[in-house]
C-alpha positions in Angstrom: 123.8 8.6 69.6 121.0 6.1 70.3 123.2 4.1 72.7 124.4 7.3 74.5 120.8 8.5 74.8 119.6 5.2 76.3 122.6 4.8 78.6 122.0 8.3 80.1 118.3 7.6 80.7 119.0 4.1 82.1 121.6 5.2 84.5 119.4 8.1 85.7 116.5 5.7 86.2 118.5 3.1 88.1 120.1 5.6 90.5 116.8 7.5 91.1 115.2 4.1 91.7 117.8 3.1 94.2 117.4 6.4 96.0 113.6 6.0 95.9 113.8 2.6 97.6 116.0 4.0 100.4 114.0 7.2 100.7 112.0 7.7 103.9 109.0 10.0 103.6 109.0 12.9 106.1 106.4 12.9 108.8 103.2 14.9 108.4 103.8 18.5 109.1 107.5 18.5 108.3 107.0 20.0 104.8 106.2 18.7 101.4 109.4 17.0 100.3 109.3 15.2 97.0 110.8 11.8 96.5 113.8 11.2 94.3 111.7 9.6 91.6 109.1 12.4 91.7 111.9 15.0 91.4 113.2 13.3 88.4 109.7 13.0 86.8 109.2 16.8 87.4 112.6 17.5 85.8 111.7 15.5 82.7 108.5 17.5 82.2 110.1 20.9 82.9 113.0 20.0 80.6 110.7 19.1 77.7 108.8 22.4 78.1 112.1 24.4 78.3 113.4 22.8 75.1 110.5 24.0 73.0 110.7 27.5 74.5 114.5 27.5 73.8 114.1 26.5 70.2 111.4 29.1 69.6 113.7 31.7 71.1 116.5 30.6 68.7 114.4 31.3 65.6 115.1 35.0 65.3 118.8 34.8 66.2 119.5 31.9 63.9 117.7 33.6 61.1 119.8 36.8 61.6 123.2 35.0 61.6 122.4 32.5 58.8 121.1 35.4 56.7 124.4 37.3 57.1 126.4 34.1 56.4 124.4 33.6 53.2 125.4 37.1 52.0 129.0 36.3 52.7 128.8 33.0 50.9 127.2 34.5 47.8 129.8 37.3 47.8 132.6 34.7 47.6 134.1 35.1 51.0 135.0 31.4 51.1 136.9 31.8 47.9 138.8 34.8 49.3 139.8 32.8 52.3 140.7 29.9 50.1 143.1 32.0 48.1 144.8 33.2 51.3 145.2 29.7 52.8 146.4 27.8 49.7 150.1 28.5 50.1 150.0 27.4 53.8 148.1 24.2 52.9 150.7 23.2 50.3 153.4 23.4 53.0 151.3 21.5 55.5 150.5 18.7 53.1 153.7 18.2 51.0 152.6 14.8 49.8 149.5 16.3 48.1 150.3 18.1 44.8 149.5 21.8 44.8 147.0 21.5 41.9 145.2 18.4 43.2 141.4 18.7 43.9 142.1 17.6 47.5 143.7 20.9 48.3 140.7 22.8 47.1 138.2 20.7 49.1 140.3 20.9 52.3 140.6 24.7 51.9 136.8 25.0 51.5 136.2 22.8 54.5 138.5 24.8 56.8 137.1 28.1 55.5 133.6 27.0 56.3 134.7 26.1 59.8 136.4 29.5 60.3 133.0 31.1 59.6 131.1 28.7 61.8 129.3 27.1 58.8 129.4 23.5 60.1 126.7 22.3 57.6 128.8 23.5 54.7 132.0 22.2 56.1 130.9 18.5 56.3 130.3 18.0 52.5 133.6 19.7 51.7 135.4 17.5 54.3 133.9 14.3 52.9 134.9 15.3 49.3 138.5 16.1 50.6 138.7 12.6 52.1 137.6 11.1 48.8 140.3 13.0 46.9 143.0 12.2 49.5 142.0 8.5 49.2 142.9 8.6 45.5 146.5 9.5 46.5 146.5 6.8 49.3 148.7 3.8 48.3 147.4 1.8 51.4 143.7 1.6 50.9 141.8 1.1 54.1 144.6 2.7 56.1 144.6 6.5 56.9 147.4 8.3 55.1 149.5 11.0 56.8 147.5 13.6 54.9 144.2 12.1 56.0 145.2 12.1 59.7 146.5 15.6 59.6 143.4 16.9 57.8 141.1 15.2 60.3 143.2 16.5 63.2 143.0 20.1 61.9 139.3 19.7 61.3 138.6 18.7 64.9 140.2 21.9 66.1 139.7 24.3 63.2 140.3 27.9 64.0 136.9 29.5 64.5 136.4 33.2 64.2 132.6 33.2 64.4 130.8 30.5 66.4 127.4 31.5 65.2 125.4 28.7 66.8 126.8 29.3 70.3 126.3 33.1 69.9 122.7 32.4 69.0 122.1 30.1 71.9 123.6 32.6 74.3 121.4 35.4 72.9 118.3 33.2 73.3 119.4 32.5 76.9 119.3 36.3 77.7 123.1 37.0 77.7 124.0 40.7 77.9 127.0 39.9 75.7 126.3 37.0 73.4 129.3 37.6 71.2 131.7 37.8 74.2 133.0 34.3 73.5 134.5 35.2 70.1 137.9 36.3 71.7 138.0 33.2 73.9 137.0 30.8 71.1 139.6 32.3 68.7 142.3 31.8 71.4 141.3 28.2 72.2 141.0 27.1 68.6 144.4 28.5 67.6 146.0 26.6 70.4 144.1 23.5 69.7 144.9 23.6 66.0 148.6 24.0 66.8 148.5 21.0 69.1 146.6 19.0 66.5 149.2 19.7 63.8 152.1 18.9 66.2 150.7 15.6 67.4 149.7 14.5 63.8 153.2 15.3 62.5 155.0 13.5 65.4 152.6 10.6 65.2 153.8 9.8 61.6 157.0 8.4 63.1 155.3 6.3 65.8 152.5 5.0 63.6 154.1 4.3 60.2 152.1 3.2 57.2 152.5 -0.5 56.4 151.4 -1.8 53.1 150.8 -5.6 52.9 151.4 -7.2 49.5 150.3 -10.7 48.8 152.7 -13.1 47.1 152.9 -12.5 43.3 151.2 -9.1 43.5 152.8 -5.8 42.6 153.1 -3.2 45.4 150.6 -0.4 44.9 151.8 2.9 43.6 150.6 6.3 44.4 148.0 7.3 41.9 148.8 9.7 39.1 147.2 13.2 39.6 144.4 13.5 37.2 143.0 16.6 35.5 139.7 16.2 37.4 138.1 19.6 38.2 138.4 21.0 41.7 135.3 21.5 43.9 135.0 25.1 43.0 136.4 27.1 40.1 140.2 27.1 40.1 141.4 30.2 41.8 144.9 31.5 41.8 146.3 31.9 45.3 147.4 35.2 46.7 151.2 35.7 47.1 152.7 33.6 49.9 153.7 36.7 51.9 150.0 37.6 52.1 149.2 34.3 53.6 151.8 34.6 56.3 150.9 38.2 57.0 147.3 37.1 57.5 148.4 34.3 59.8 150.5 36.7 61.9 147.5 39.1 62.0 145.3 36.3 63.4 147.9 35.4 66.0 148.4 39.0 66.9 144.6 39.4 67.5 144.6 36.7 70.2 146.2 38.8 73.0 144.3 41.9 72.0 140.9 40.1 72.0 141.6 38.4 75.3 142.8 41.5 77.1 140.3 43.9 75.5 137.5 41.4 74.9 134.9 43.1 77.0 135.6 46.4 75.3 135.5 45.0 71.8 132.6 42.5 72.1 129.7 45.0 72.1 130.9 46.2 68.7 131.2 42.7 67.2 127.6 41.9 66.2 126.7 45.4 64.8 130.0 45.7 63.1 129.7 42.2 61.7 126.4 43.1 60.1 127.7 46.2 58.5 130.9 44.6 57.3 129.2 41.5 55.7 126.4 43.5 54.1 129.0 46.0 52.8 131.1 43.1 51.5 128.0 41.8 49.7 127.3 45.1 48.1 130.9 45.5 46.9 130.6 42.0 45.3 127.3 43.1 43.7 125.2 40.6 45.6 121.5 41.3 46.0 122.0 41.4 49.8 118.3 41.7 50.7 117.4 38.6 48.7 120.4 36.7 50.0 119.8 37.6 53.6 116.1 36.5 53.3 117.2 33.2 51.8 119.7 32.6 54.6 117.2 33.7 57.3 114.6 31.3 55.9 117.2 28.5 56.4 117.8 29.7 59.9 114.0 29.6 60.7 113.9 26.0 59.4 117.0 24.9 61.3 115.7 26.4 64.6 112.4 24.5 64.3 114.0 21.3 63.1 116.2 20.9 66.2 113.1 20.9 68.6 112.9 17.1 68.7 116.6 16.8 69.3 116.5 19.4 72.0 113.6 17.6 73.7 115.3 14.3 73.7 118.7 15.4 75.0 117.4 18.0 77.5 115.0 15.5 79.0 117.8 12.9 79.3 120.2 15.5 80.8 117.5 16.7 83.1 116.9 13.1 84.3 120.7 12.5 84.7 121.1 15.6 86.9 117.9 15.2 88.9 118.7 11.6 89.7 122.1 12.5 91.3 124.0 10.5 88.7 125.9 13.5 87.4 127.2 14.5 90.9 128.2 10.9 91.6 130.2 10.7 88.3 131.7 14.1 88.0 131.9 15.2 91.6 135.0 13.4 92.7 137.0 14.4 89.6 135.7 18.0 89.8 137.3 18.4 93.3 140.6 18.0 91.6 139.9 20.1 88.5 137.7 22.9 89.9 140.6 24.7 91.6 142.3 24.7 88.1 139.3 26.4 86.5 137.4 23.3 85.2 134.2 22.9 87.3 132.0 19.8 87.0 129.8 21.4 84.3 132.9 21.9 82.1 134.0 18.3 82.5 130.5 17.1 81.5 130.5 19.4 78.5 133.9 18.1 77.4 132.8 14.5 77.5 129.6 15.2 75.6 131.3 17.3 73.0 133.7 14.5 72.1 130.8 12.0 71.7 127.8 13.9 70.5 127.3 17.3 68.9 123.6 17.4 69.6 124.1 16.1 73.1 126.7 18.8 73.8 124.4 21.5 72.3 121.5 20.3 74.5 123.7 20.3 77.6 125.0 23.8 76.8 121.4 25.0 76.4 120.5 23.5 79.8 123.5 25.2 81.5 122.9 28.6 79.9 119.2 28.5 81.0 120.0 27.3 84.5 119.3 30.3 86.9 122.2 29.1 89.1 124.7 29.4 86.2 123.4 31.6 83.3 125.2 32.6 80.1 127.3 35.4 81.6 128.9 33.6 84.6 132.4 32.1 84.5 130.9 28.6 83.9 128.6 29.9 81.3 131.4 31.5 79.3 133.6 28.4 79.7 131.0 25.8 78.5 130.1 28.2 75.6 133.8 28.5 74.6 134.3 24.7 74.9 131.3 24.2 72.6 132.7 26.6 70.1 136.3 25.5 70.3 136.2 21.7 70.0 134.6 19.2 67.6 132.7 16.0 67.9 135.8 13.9 67.4 134.3 10.5 67.3 131.6 11.7 64.9 134.1 13.2 62.5 136.2 10.1 62.6 133.2 7.9 61.8 131.8 10.1 59.0 135.0 11.2 57.2 136.8 7.8 57.4 133.6 5.9 56.9 133.1 7.8 53.6 136.2 6.2 52.2 136.3 2.9 53.9 139.2 3.6 56.2 139.4 1.0 59.0 142.9 1.5 60.3 143.0 5.1 61.6 146.5 5.0 62.9 147.1 8.1 65.2 144.1 10.1 64.1 142.2 9.5 67.4 145.2 10.5 69.4 145.7 13.7 67.5 142.0 14.5 67.6 141.7 13.9 71.4 144.9 15.8 72.0 143.4 18.8 70.2 140.2 18.5 72.3 142.2 18.5 75.5 144.3 21.4 74.4 141.1 23.3 73.4 139.5 22.7 76.8 142.6 23.9 78.7 143.0 26.9 76.4 139.3 27.7 76.9 139.7 27.8 80.7 142.8 30.0 80.4 141.2 32.4 78.0 138.0 32.7 80.0 139.9 33.2 83.2 142.0 36.0 81.7 138.9 37.7 80.3 136.3 37.4 83.1 
């Protein structure tokens, strides 16, 4: 991220500097026209001010959603989802024993992503990789299960993109939760593509195990009795899992077609449902909500430095003219297909940096020329909620277990990203 940050600032400075040298000041009386470098300096200061205002505006909304998520977490919603998903996971990962701790960790990771709990998903994902590595006969090389898990993780089905909803609300959207239908559609498509590419890639990128002379070839480790990440829970019947999957798929056309009718009900209905779920599970919902809201308050304030850094860099990049020079030619081809320049920039940043993409999304939603409720505003919001920071996930998850040969993991992850962006454009086009 440090290199990305510096490169953005350096490119903006160089291009603005070149334009400044070639700039000719207007004659007296022809208006007060600012020079390119002065325009960039003004953009830096205004972006820094806007980032603090934005973060403060996020406090209340983040507190609300994280409070509700804490009630759901304490009520055991993750465990309920885990019981539904386990039969499907066993079929997706046939090389992983059904009772192995890796299955439990992967389920919790994906369940957290479904609920938009990114902070909770990462620890579970790292634990899953550690457990999968115990089954890996080729240490240092990503196994088929590792690649598939990472691919699914980069495009995990998301029902509630809480962070994006909070950002849209802070930007003054009349329908902050309007991206839930489009995000669900895009993530289902992206996940399907991720699974397909990961499975096909197993043939094109086979695992090779090098054995030195006189050494015995490694064997797959024996499954131990080590405890799973959470208490062992019996799965629901297999038919319940498939019925749930069909229900989610069936929701996609309904949410896209009737999204504008449904979306005003989502936030109030979500609050009633999650609090009611907590009561049924005998959770002290008031205390749990306050605990989660306290975390939301802390998170909103903690991101101020990150927002200042990336919003200033993005503001410089745009004001210098560098963004138009880079994206403009490509956007002429993609814009008629529903992918304007802002969406291309968002896609690039999302693959590289989660904080960078979040900051860019914030600048787009707060731009008076775009706003949160325009086609572009919906599209960049959906892209943010539908794709993952692929390179970050690769670095963190594989780095945690010392994997250096990633095989087709990057291809599968990027394929899921591209599919998610295309599906986002289709879903937003159908809905808006």
